[in-house]
ZADO-1210 file (C-alpha; in nm, 4 decimals, padded with zeros to 6 digits):
<atoms>
<atom x="-00.0073" y="00.0096" z="-00.0087" code="UNK" pos="1"/>
<atom x="00.1565" y="00.3437" z="-00.0980" code="UNK" pos="2"/>
<atom x="00.2309" y="00.5846" z="00.1804" code="UNK" pos="3"/>
<atom x="-00.0081" y="00.8785" z="00.2539" code="UNK" pos="4"/>
<atom x="00.1195" y="01.2327" z="00.1169" code="UNK" pos="5"/>
<atom x="00.1477" y="01.4769" z="00.4030" code="UNK" pos="6"/>
<atom x="00.0612" y="01.8351" z="00.3205" code="UNK" pos="7"/>
<atom x="00.0641" y="02.1475" z="00.5167" code="UNK" pos="8"/>
<atom x="-00.1905" y="02.4335" z="00.5397" code="UNK" pos="9"/>
<atom x="-00.0465" y="02.7977" z="00.5443" code="UNK" pos="10"/>
<atom x="-00.1877" y="02.8315" z="00.9051" code="UNK" pos="11"/>
<atom x="-00.0019" y="02.4917" z="01.0297" code="UNK" pos="12"/>
<atom x="00.3188" y="02.6536" z="00.8740" code="UNK" pos="13"/>
<atom x="00.2470" y="02.9946" z="01.0529" code="UNK" pos="14"/>
<atom x="00.1897" y="02.7981" z="01.3741" code="UNK" pos="15"/>
<atom x="00.5301" y="02.6068" z="01.3700" code="UNK" pos="16"/>
<atom x="00.7011" y="02.9723" z="01.2779" code="UNK" pos="17"/>
<atom x="00.5208" y="03.1280" z="01.5655" code="UNK" pos="18"/>
<atom x="00.6103" y="02.8424" z="01.7905" code="UNK" pos="19"/>
<atom x="00.9916" y="02.8986" z="01.7224" code="UNK" pos="20"/>
<atom x="00.9521" y="03.2559" z="01.7354" code="UNK" pos="21"/>
<atom x="00.7945" y="03.2577" z="02.0764" code="UNK" pos="22"/>
<atom x="01.0631" y="03.0260" z="02.2433" code="UNK" pos="23"/>
<atom x="01.3325" y="03.2582" z="02.0896" code="UNK" pos="24"/>
<atom x="01.1968" y="03.5409" z="02.2322" code="UNK" pos="25"/>
<atom x="01.1892" y="03.3641" z="02.5523" code="UNK" pos="26"/>
<atom x="01.5665" y="03.3089" z="02.5370" code="UNK" pos="27"/>
<atom x="01.5398" y="02.9491" z="02.4487" code="UNK" pos="28"/>
<atom x="01.5642" y="02.8917" z="02.0934" code="UNK" pos="29"/>
<atom x="01.6791" y="02.5374" z="02.1217" code="UNK" pos="30"/>
<atom x="01.3771" y="02.4204" z="02.2845" code="UNK" pos="31"/>
<atom x="01.1715" y="02.5721" z="02.0036" code="UNK" pos="32"/>
<atom x="01.3644" y="02.3874" z="01.7473" code="UNK" pos="33"/>
<atom x="01.3531" y="02.0820" z="01.9647" code="UNK" pos="34"/>
<atom x="00.9545" y="02.1147" z="01.9624" code="UNK" pos="35"/>
<atom x="00.9536" y="02.1682" z="01.6009" code="UNK" pos="36"/>
<atom x="01.1581" y="01.8598" z="01.4981" code="UNK" pos="37"/>
<atom x="00.9543" y="01.6377" z="01.7426" code="UNK" pos="38"/>
<atom x="00.6288" y="01.7610" z="01.6013" code="UNK" pos="39"/>
<atom x="00.7413" y="01.7067" z="01.2606" code="UNK" pos="40"/>
<atom x="00.8614" y="01.3483" z="01.3519" code="UNK" pos="41"/>
<atom x="00.5212" y="01.2718" z="01.4947" code="UNK" pos="42"/>
<atom x="00.3460" y="01.4013" z="01.1789" code="UNK" pos="43"/>
<atom x="00.5618" y="01.1690" z="00.9708" code="UNK" pos="44"/>
<atom x="00.3957" y="00.8647" z="01.1774" code="UNK" pos="45"/>
<atom x="00.0744" y="00.9627" z="00.9921" code="UNK" pos="46"/>
<atom x="00.2194" y="00.8375" z="00.6568" code="UNK" pos="47"/>
<atom x="00.1752" y="00.4814" z="00.7804" code="UNK" pos="48"/>
<atom x="-00.1156" y="00.5486" z="01.0220" code="UNK" pos="49"/>
<atom x="-00.3361" y="00.8208" z="00.9408" code="UNK" pos="50"/>
<atom x="-00.6199" y="00.7211" z="01.1431" code="UNK" pos="51"/>
<atom x="-00.4084" y="00.7019" z="01.4559" code="UNK" pos="52"/>
<atom x="-00.5440" y="01.0479" z="01.5862" code="UNK" pos="53"/>
<atom x="-00.8642" y="01.0980" z="01.7550" code="UNK" pos="54"/>
<atom x="-01.1501" y="01.2718" z="01.6216" code="UNK" pos="55"/>
<atom x="-01.1373" y="01.6372" z="01.7180" code="UNK" pos="56"/>
<atom x="-01.3979" y="01.6704" z="01.9973" code="UNK" pos="57"/>
<atom x="-01.4986" y="02.0262" z="01.8928" code="UNK" pos="58"/>
<atom x="-01.6267" y="01.9135" z="01.5521" code="UNK" pos="59"/>
<atom x="-01.6962" y="01.5366" z="01.5616" code="UNK" pos="60"/>
<atom x="-01.6025" y="01.4782" z="01.2041" code="UNK" pos="61"/>
<atom x="-01.4387" y="01.1462" z="01.1105" code="UNK" pos="62"/>
<atom x="-01.2103" y="01.3252" z="00.8678" code="UNK" pos="63"/>
<atom x="-01.0691" y="01.5739" z="01.1118" code="UNK" pos="64"/>
<atom x="-00.8298" y="01.4269" z="01.3635" code="UNK" pos="65"/>
<atom x="-00.5484" y="01.5174" z="01.6026" code="UNK" pos="66"/>
<atom x="-00.2520" y="01.3754" z="01.7590" code="UNK" pos="67"/>
<atom x="-00.0719" y="01.5306" z="02.0569" code="UNK" pos="68"/>
<atom x="00.2812" y="01.6128" z="02.1245" code="UNK" pos="69"/>
<atom x="00.2643" y="01.7826" z="02.4825" code="UNK" pos="70"/>
<atom x="00.1925" y="02.0512" z="02.5044" code="UNK" pos="71"/>
<atom x="00.0629" y="02.0758" z="02.1406" code="UNK" pos="72"/>
<atom x="-00.2386" y="01.9429" z="01.9376" code="UNK" pos="73"/>
<atom x="-00.1549" y="01.8621" z="01.6008" code="UNK" pos="74"/>
<atom x="-00.5038" y="01.8920" z="01.3797" code="UNK" pos="75"/>
<atom x="-00.5200" y="01.7432" z="01.0513" code="UNK" pos="76"/>
<atom x="-00.7753" y="01.6393" z="00.7894" code="UNK" pos="77"/>
<atom x="-00.7600" y="01.2605" z="00.6694" code="UNK" pos="78"/>
<atom x="-00.8382" y="01.2873" z="00.2814" code="UNK" pos="79"/>
<atom x="-00.8034" y="01.0057" z="00.0288" code="UNK" pos="80"/>
<atom x="-00.4342" y="00.9178" z="00.0019" code="UNK" pos="81"/>
<atom x="-00.3219" y="01.2487" z="00.1872" code="UNK" pos="82"/>
<atom x="-00.3242" y="01.3961" z="00.5483" code="UNK" pos="83"/>
<atom x="-00.3434" y="01.7936" z="00.5328" code="UNK" pos="84"/>
<atom x="-00.1957" y="01.9301" z="00.8797" code="UNK" pos="85"/>
<atom x="-00.4361" y="02.1984" z="00.9569" code="UNK" pos="86"/>
<atom x="-00.3085" y="02.3619" z="01.2915" code="UNK" pos="87"/>
<atom x="-00.0462" y="02.3147" z="01.5678" code="UNK" pos="88"/>
<atom x="-00.1531" y="02.4583" z="01.8829" code="UNK" pos="89"/>
<atom x="-00.1042" y="02.4616" z="02.2350" code="UNK" pos="90"/>
<atom x="-00.3327" y="02.1994" z="02.3693" code="UNK" pos="91"/>
<atom x="-00.5112" y="02.4251" z="02.5995" code="UNK" pos="92"/>
<atom x="-00.6432" y="02.6190" z="02.2871" code="UNK" pos="93"/>
<atom x="-00.9836" y="02.5615" z="02.1612" code="UNK" pos="94"/>
<atom x="-00.9848" y="02.4813" z="01.7889" code="UNK" pos="95"/>
<atom x="-01.0971" y="02.7379" z="01.5399" code="UNK" pos="96"/>
<atom x="-01.0592" y="02.6140" z="01.1449" code="UNK" pos="97"/>
<atom x="-00.8874" y="02.8321" z="00.8997" code="UNK" pos="98"/>
<atom x="-01.1153" y="02.9304" z="00.6153" code="UNK" pos="99"/>
<atom x="-01.0737" y="02.7491" z="00.2659" code="UNK" pos="100"/>
<atom x="-00.8401" y="03.0058" z="00.1441" code="UNK" pos="101"/>
<atom x="-00.5960" y="02.9509" z="00.4238" code="UNK" pos="102"/>
<atom x="-00.5798" y="02.5725" z="00.3516" code="UNK" pos="103"/>
<atom x="-00.3999" y="02.6111" z="00.0269" code="UNK" pos="104"/>
</atoms>
């Protein structure tokens, strides 16, 4: 079975950039870099197991799932033959999906 393609929405890329920027501003850029690396490794596991995440409780849609890398939520859409990472947020934040134009 071919592996799943992983895509990132603009909002997810922005989330990762903001994560790095925040930790840099706090004086611990290595922590931000480590988190981004670990999050990307966690996302990579979706290639073989795209349904491993739970359904996002705020929306209860089977195609919208999340995995965690504490303290972050990695929200993704499981589409035929691909996974689209939508957001990477601190786990205490409530989810608000980007508009369609943000998902390019």
